[in-house]
MARMILUM-597386 format. One line per 8 residues: number of its first residue (from 1); their letters; for each residue x, y, z of N, C-alpha, C. Coordinates in steps of 0.05 Angstrom, whole numbers. Layout:
NUM> A> X:Y:Z:X:Y:Z:X:Y:Z ~ ...
# end
This chain:
1> XXXXXXXX> 17:-23:0:0:0:0:18:25:0 ~ 8:45:-14:23:70:-15:5:94:-11 ~ 17:117:-6:3:142:-3:18:163:-18 ~ 3:184:-26:14:207:-39:11:231:-20 ~ 33:244:-15:33:268:2:41:292:-15 ~ 24:312:-14:30:337:-28:33:359:-8 ~ 53:376:-13:59:398:5:63:424:-11 ~ 49:445:-5:53:471:-18:52:493:3
9> XXXXXXXX> 66:515:-4:66:538:14:90:555:10 ~ 94:574:28:118:591:27:142:574:33 ~ 164:579:19:188:564:23:200:571:50 ~ 214:552:62:227:557:88:246:534:94 ~ 263:538:113:283:518:121:269:495:135 ~ 276:470:127:267:446:141:241:434:134 ~ 229:442:112:203:431:104:206:401:98 ~ 225:394:81:229:366:73:236:350:98
17> XXXXXXXX> 253:361:115:261:346:139:237:341:157 ~ 220:361:160:197:358:178:177:336:167 ~ 172:337:141:154:317:130:167:289:132 ~ 193:288:126:207:262:128:207:251:156 ~ 209:269:176:209:261:204:182:248:211 ~ 160:260:203:134:248:208:132:221:194 ~ 142:219:170:142:192:156:158:172:173 ~ 181:180:183:197:162:198:183:153:224
25> XXXXXXXX> 170:172:237:156:166:262:134:145:258 ~ 122:145:234:101:126:228:110:102:211 ~ 137:100:207:148:78:191:138:78:162 ~ 133:102:151:126:104:123:151:109:107 ~ 157:91:89:182:92:73:178:109:48 ~ 194:130:46:193:148:22:205:133:-1 ~ 189:130:-22:198:116:-46:206:135:-68 ~ 193:157:-70:199:177:-91:191:205:-81
33> XXXXXXXX> 206:224:-89:199:252:-81:207:271:-104 ~ 190:291:-108:196:312:-128:189:338:-114 ~ 207:357:-115:202:383:-102:215:405:-119 ~ 203:428:-116:213:451:-130:207:476:-114 ~ 223:497:-119:217:523:-107:214:542:-131 ~ 191:555:-132:185:574:-152:183:602:-139 ~ 205:617:-143:208:643:-129:207:637:-99 ~ 187:646:-84:186:641:-55:167:619:-48
41> XXXXXXXX> 157:604:-67:137:583:-62:149:555:-65 ~ 142:538:-46:152:510:-45:129:491:-54 ~ 136:471:-69:117:451:-78:132:424:-77 ~ 119:404:-66:131:377:-64:109:356:-66 ~ 116:334:-78:98:310:-78:116:286:-71 ~ 106:270:-53:120:246:-44:103:221:-48 ~ 116:199:-55:103:173:-56:115:157:-34 ~ 98:148:-15:108:134:8:95:106:11
49> XXXXXXXX> 111:87:19:101:60:24:90:59:53 ~ 65:53:55:52:52:82:44:23:90 ~ 57:4:78:51:-24:83:56:-32:113 ~ 77:-20:125:84:-27:152:80:-3:171 ~ 59:12:165:53:37:180:49:31:210 ~ 61:47:227:56:46:256:32:64:261 ~ 10:52:269:-14:67:273:-32:64:248 ~ -54:78:248:-72:77:226:-65:98:204
57> XXXXXXXX> -76:94:181:-72:113:160:-83:141:168 ~ -106:140:182:-118:165:191:-101:180:211 ~ -88:166:229:-69:178:248:-46:191:233 ~ -36:177:213:-14:187:197:-22:212:182 ~ -46:211:169:-56:233:154:-61:257:173 ~ -72:252:197:-76:274:216:-50:287:225 ~ -29:270:229:-3:281:237:8:299:215 ~ 4:291:190:14:308:168:-2:334:166
65> XXXXXXXX> -28:332:171:-45:356:171:-36:375:193 ~ -31:364:217:-22:380:240:4:394:233 ~ 23:379:221:48:390:213:44:414:194 ~ 26:411:175:20:433:157:9:457:171 ~ -8:453:191:-19:476:206:3:490:222 ~ 21:474:234:43:485:250:63:501:232 ~ 67:493:208:87:505:190:74:524:170 ~ 48:528:172:33:545:152:36:535:124
73> XXXXXXXX> 33:508:121:35:495:95:9:481:89 ~ 3:475:64:-19:459:56:-9:431:51 ~ -15:413:69:-5:385:68:-29:366:64 ~ -30:351:43:-51:331:38:-39:304:35 ~ -51:285:49:-42:257:48:-65:240:37 ~ -61:227:15:-82:212:2:-73:183:-3 ~ -90:164:5:-84:136:0:-83:131:-30 ~ -65:115:-39:-62:109:-68:-87:100:-80
81> XXXXXXXX> -103:84:-67:-128:73:-78:-148:96:-85 ~ -149:116:-67:-166:139:-72:-155:156:-95 ~ -129:160:-96:-117:175:-117:-122:161:-144 ~ -119:135:-146:-123:121:-171:-152:122:-179 ~ -171:120:-160:-199:121:-166:-207:149:-177 ~ -195:170:-167:-200:197:-176:-190:202:-204 ~ -169:187:-212:-157:193:-238:-161:170:-258 ~ -181:154:-253:-188:133:-272:-205:144:-295
89> X> -198:137:-319:-213:147:-342:-236:128:-349
# end
């Protein structure tokens, strides 16, 4: 099982480290990451393996949302099944 995490907001020091730290706390393995800074704006998308997640997916998602609120970022965590269903033609 995998999840997609998207992060957007004003650029700042430690964004990738903070998101990675929450992943590590929940044993979510980062498989792929793409990030860019456009002027002062940060954008990132991560693909994480949640097969061996410590806790529930909802606890993981809530922790990411809380991180976003603390850092004034927009952080969305979506289960791969939901992502695939949304983008099915």
